[in-house]
C-alpha positions in Angstrom: 222.9 -87.1 -166.6 224.9 -84.5 -168.5 227.8 -82.4 -167.2 225.5 -79.3 -167.4 222.9 -80.9 -165.2 225.6 -81.8 -162.6 227.0 -78.2 -162.6 223.4 -77.0 -162.0 223.0 -79.4 -159.1 226.4 -78.4 -157.6 225.4 -74.7 -157.9 222.1 -75.3 -156.2 223.7 -77.3 -153.4 226.2 -74.6 -152.8 223.4 -72.0 -152.7 221.5 -74.1 -150.1 224.7 -74.3 -148.0 225.3 -70.6 -148.2 221.7 -69.6 -147.5 221.9 -70.4 -143.7 225.2 -68.6 -143.4 223.8 -65.5 -145.2 220.7 -65.6 -143.1 222.7 -65.8 -139.9 224.9 -62.9 -141.1 221.8 -60.8 -141.9 220.3 -61.5 -138.4 223.6 -60.5 -136.7 223.8 -57.4 -138.9 220.3 -56.4 -138.0 221.2 -56.4 -134.2 224.0 -53.8 -134.7 223.0 -50.3 -133.7 224.7 -48.5 -136.6 223.2 -45.1 -135.7 224.9 -45.2 -132.2 228.1 -46.4 -133.8 228.1 -43.6 -136.3 227.6 -41.1 -133.5 230.5 -42.7 -131.6 232.8 -42.5 -134.6 231.9 -38.8 -135.1 232.5 -38.2 -131.3 235.9 -39.9 -131.4 236.9 -38.0 -134.5 236.0 -34.7 -132.9 237.7 -35.4 -129.6 240.9 -36.6 -131.5 240.9 -33.3 -133.5 240.5 -31.2 -130.3 243.1 -33.2 -128.4 245.8 -33.2 -131.1 245.4 -29.5 -132.1 245.3 -28.5 -128.4 248.4 -30.6 -127.7 250.4 -29.0 -130.4 249.3 -25.6 -129.2 250.4 -26.4 -125.6 253.8 -27.8 -126.5 254.7 -24.8 -128.7 256.5 -21.7 -127.4 254.6 -20.2 -124.6 254.1 -16.4 -124.3 256.7 -14.9 -121.9 253.9 -13.5 -119.7 252.5 -17.0 -119.2 255.9 -18.7 -118.8 257.1 -16.2 -116.2 254.1 -16.7 -113.9 254.7 -20.3 -113.1 257.1 -23.2 -113.7 254.5 -25.5 -115.3 255.3 -26.3 -118.9 253.1 -27.1 -121.8 254.1 -30.7 -121.6 252.8 -30.8 -118.0 249.5 -29.3 -119.2 249.2 -32.0 -121.8 248.4 -34.4 -119.0 245.2 -32.4 -118.6 244.4 -33.3 -122.2 245.5 -36.9 -122.0 243.2 -37.8 -119.0 239.8 -37.2 -120.6 240.9 -38.7 -123.9 242.0 -41.9 -122.2 238.7 -42.0 -120.3 236.9 -41.6 -123.6 238.6 -44.6 -125.2 237.3 -46.7 -122.3 233.8 -45.3 -122.5 233.4 -46.1 -126.2 234.4 -49.8 -125.5 231.1 -50.0 -123.6 229.2 -48.4 -126.5 230.7 -50.9 -128.9 229.7 -53.8 -126.6 226.1 -52.4 -126.3 225.9 -52.0 -130.1 227.0 -55.6 -130.6 230.2 -54.9 -132.5 232.0 -58.2 -132.9 235.0 -57.2 -135.0 237.3 -54.3 -135.3 238.1 -52.4 -138.5 241.8 -53.1 -138.8 242.1 -51.2 -142.1 240.7 -48.1 -140.4 243.2 -48.5 -137.6 246.1 -48.8 -140.0 245.0 -45.7 -142.0 244.6 -43.7 -138.7 248.0 -44.7 -137.5 249.6 -43.7 -140.8 247.7 -40.4 -140.6 249.3 -39.8 -137.2 252.8 -39.7 -138.7 252.6 -35.9 -139.6 251.5 -35.3 -136.0 254.8 -36.9 -134.8 256.8 -34.9 -137.3 255.2 -31.6 -136.2 255.7 -32.6 -132.6 259.5 -33.0 -133.3 259.5 -29.6 -134.9 258.0 -28.1 -131.8 260.7 -29.8 -129.7 263.3 -28.3 -132.0 261.6 -24.9 -131.7 261.2 -24.7 -135.5 258.8 -22.0 -136.8 255.9 -22.9 -139.2 252.4 -21.6 -139.9 250.1 -22.3 -137.0 247.4 -23.5 -139.5 249.5 -26.6 -140.1 248.6 -27.8 -136.6 244.9 -27.9 -137.7 245.7 -29.9 -140.8 247.9 -32.3 -138.9 245.1 -32.8 -136.3 242.5 -33.3 -139.0 244.5 -36.0 -140.8 243.8 -38.9 -138.4 240.3 -37.6 -137.6 239.2 -37.7 -141.3 239.2 -41.6 -141.6 237.0 -41.8 -138.5 234.6 -39.2 -140.0 234.5 -41.3 -143.2 233.8 -44.5 -141.2 231.1 -42.7 -139.2 229.4 -41.6 -142.4 229.4 -45.1 -143.8 227.9 -46.4 -140.6 225.2 -43.7 -140.7 224.2 -44.8 -144.2 223.7 -48.3 -142.9 221.5 -47.2 -140.0 217.8 -48.1 -140.3 214.9 -45.7 -139.6 215.1 -43.7 -136.5 213.3 -45.5 -133.6 210.7 -43.7 -131.5 212.1 -41.9 -128.4 212.1 -44.2 -125.4 210.9 -42.6 -122.1 213.8 -41.8 -119.7 214.7 -44.3 -117.0 217.0 -43.8 -114.0 220.6 -44.8 -114.3 221.6 -47.6 -111.9 223.4 -46.6 -108.7 227.0 -47.4 -109.8 226.5 -45.5 -113.0 225.2 -42.4 -111.2 228.1 -42.5 -108.7 230.8 -43.0 -111.3 229.3 -40.2 -113.5 229.5 -37.8 -110.6 233.0 -39.0 -109.6 234.2 -38.6 -113.2 233.0 -35.0 -113.2 234.7 -34.3 -109.9 237.9 -35.9 -111.2 237.9 -33.7 -114.3 237.2 -30.7 -112.2 240.0 -31.5 -109.8 242.4 -32.0 -112.7 241.6 -28.5 -114.0 242.0 -26.9 -110.5 245.4 -28.5 -109.8 246.7 -27.5 -113.3 246.7 -23.9 -112.1 249.4 -24.5 -109.5 253.2 -24.5 -110.2 253.5 -28.0 -108.5 251.0 -29.6 -111.0 253.9 -31.7 -112.4 253.8 -33.7 -109.2 250.1 -33.6 -108.8 249.7 -34.8 -112.3 251.4 -38.0 -111.3 248.8 -38.6 -108.6 246.0 -38.0 -111.1 247.5 -40.5 -113.6 247.8 -43.1 -110.8 244.1 -42.5 -110.0 243.3 -43.0 -113.7 245.3 -46.3 -113.7 243.2 -47.5 -110.7 240.1 -46.5 -112.6 241.2 -48.4 -115.6 241.8 -51.5 -113.5 238.0 -51.6 -112.8 237.3 -52.0 -116.5 235.8 -55.4 -116.2 233.5 -54.6 -113.3 230.2 -52.8 -113.2 232.1 -49.8 -111.7 234.4 -49.6 -114.8 234.3 -47.1 -117.6 233.1 -49.5 -120.3 230.1 -50.4 -118.2 229.5 -46.7 -117.6 229.7 -46.0 -121.3 227.1 -48.7 -122.1 224.7 -47.1 -119.6 225.1 -43.6 -120.8 222.9 -41.9 -123.4 222.4 -38.4 -124.6 222.3 -36.4 -121.3 225.4 -38.1 -120.0 227.3 -37.9 -123.2 226.4 -34.3 -123.7 227.7 -33.6 -120.1 230.9 -35.5 -120.9 231.4 -33.5 -124.2 230.9 -30.2 -122.4 233.3 -31.1 -119.6 235.8 -32.4 -122.1 235.7 -29.1 -124.1 235.8 -26.9 -120.9 238.8 -28.9 -119.5 240.8 -28.5 -122.8 239.9 -24.8 -122.9 241.0 -24.3 -119.3 244.3 -26.0 -120.1 244.9 -23.7 -123.0 244.1 -20.6 -121.0 246.4 -21.6 -118.2 249.3 -22.5 -120.5 249.0 -19.8 -123.2 247.8 -16.7 -121.4 248.7 -14.6 -118.3 245.5 -15.8 -116.6 247.3 -18.8 -115.2 246.4 -18.1 -111.6 245.0 -20.4 -108.9 241.7 -18.5 -108.9 241.2 -19.0 -112.6 242.0 -22.7 -112.1 239.6 -23.2 -109.2 236.7 -21.4 -110.9 237.4 -23.1 -114.2 237.6 -26.5 -112.4 234.2 -25.9 -110.9 232.7 -25.2 -114.4 234.4 -28.4 -115.7 232.8 -30.5 -113.0 229.3 -29.2 -113.2 228.0 -30.8 -116.5 228.8 -34.4 -115.4 227.7 -33.8 -111.8 224.4 -32.4 -113.0 224.0 -35.4 -115.4 224.6 -37.7 -112.4 222.1 -35.9 -110.3 219.5 -36.1 -113.0 220.4 -39.7 -113.6 218.1 -39.9 -116.6 218.7 -42.3 -119.5 216.8 -42.0 -122.8 
């Protein structure tokens, strides 16, 4: 047998060995819900942009009318922004598990962390009370969100044809209860932010969040909740998120920082998730 024939046999043997691995990889890849993952990436990117830009707005110099009405600082109001963002990070863990994501994109994480460096620089400038164009805040907030949008676009390209809409089914009891409690928690956060002693109340709210995060591995945890949610619940969460951020900005940057505005605003914050819990529908 010639050396050429031996090379051909070795190549054929290698191909046969690779075929089962390639087939297994293809089967695993086919189980991944890329459409849902793409939506998740777009949602994370949007929430990160909103969070970072709002945070830089809050920690900047406050108008005298707003600063004189109460002792709560922009940094205290930033707790209002941190709470829903931390909740979101837990919810998307459940989406990833439901979509059968078995590995993390470390290169994406590295790029995002590097893109956060300008945010830290601008944050220091705010602490030093340095003046700069406000539009820079938007560019700094968009920097870490851009890689996530790019990753979402790549996932969307890998998504298969859109499946027929599945008839709604009721959420399970723990999911309905936790959805409603989450809405009330966000609403209470917005209400308390209007009072001058929110710096102390914020500590209690953060402790409540720590207790909630401790339930992560149970069916009452946020990852389990995220895996049970679909469009109605996610739409409710997005609406509550945006309303809570808007309320924090109004309280911190305008002269409307009164308890009445906080209470009314907190009610509006809570309604979307509470309504989603009452409807309890999952598509």
